[in-house]
C-alpha positions as CSV (number, residue, x, y, z in Angstrom):
1,M,-37.1,204.8,-83.9
2,S,-34.0,203.4,-82.2
3,T,-33.8,202.7,-78.5
4,L,-31.2,205.4,-78.1
5,S,-33.5,208.0,-79.7
6,R,-36.4,206.9,-77.4
7,E,-34.1,207.1,-74.4
8,F,-32.9,210.6,-75.4
9,L,-36.4,211.9,-76.0
10,S,-37.6,210.5,-72.7
11,R,-34.8,212.2,-70.9
12,M,-35.5,215.5,-72.6
13,R,-39.2,215.3,-71.8
14,G,-38.4,214.7,-68.2
15,R,-36.1,217.7,-68.0
16,A,-38.7,219.9,-69.7
17,A,-41.3,218.7,-67.1
18,R,-39.0,219.6,-64.2
19,F,-38.4,223.1,-65.6
20,T,-42.1,223.8,-65.9
21,E,-42.7,222.5,-62.4
22,E,-40.3,225.0,-60.9
23,P,-41.3,228.4,-62.5
24,E,-38.7,230.4,-60.4
25,R,-35.8,228.1,-61.4
26,G,-33.0,230.3,-62.8
27,S,-34.7,233.5,-62.1
28,I,-32.6,236.5,-61.0
29,T,-34.0,238.6,-58.3
30,L,-33.4,242.3,-57.9
31,E,-31.4,241.6,-54.7
32,Q,-29.0,239.4,-56.6
33,V,-28.5,242.1,-59.3
34,I,-27.9,244.7,-56.6
35,W,-25.3,242.5,-54.8
36,T,-23.6,241.7,-58.1
37,A,-23.4,245.4,-59.0
38,G,-22.1,246.3,-55.6
39,I,-19.4,243.6,-55.6
40,A,-18.3,244.7,-59.2
41,L,-18.1,248.3,-58.1
42,A,-16.0,247.4,-55.0
43,A,-13.7,245.3,-57.2
44,V,-13.2,248.3,-59.6
45,A,-12.5,250.6,-56.7
46,V,-9.9,248.2,-55.3
47,V,-8.2,248.0,-58.6
48,A,-8.2,251.8,-58.9
49,I,-6.7,252.2,-55.5
50,I,-3.9,249.7,-56.3
51,V,-3.1,251.3,-59.6
52,T,-3.0,254.7,-57.9
53,A,-0.6,253.4,-55.2
54,I,1.6,251.8,-57.8
55,N,1.8,254.9,-59.9
56,A,2.6,257.1,-56.8
57,Y,5.4,254.7,-55.8
58,A,6.7,254.6,-59.4
59,G,6.8,258.4,-59.4
60,Q,9.2,258.3,-56.5
61,I,11.8,256.1,-58.2
62,P,14.7,258.2,-59.4
63,T,15.4,257.7,-63.1
64,G,18.7,259.3,-63.6
């Protein structure tokens, strides 16, 4: 086995060991899901308000 392969395997084992030492690493809590959903809903609402305002303004423009 080459030195490069040994170095690579050693690093991968080290990473795997760190992940098993921290069982909550990368976990998503219910609070994070709720915040994300709330922010996404607020963004959709803002876009809807902007589109409505633009359409109302566009309806007032005389076309002929």
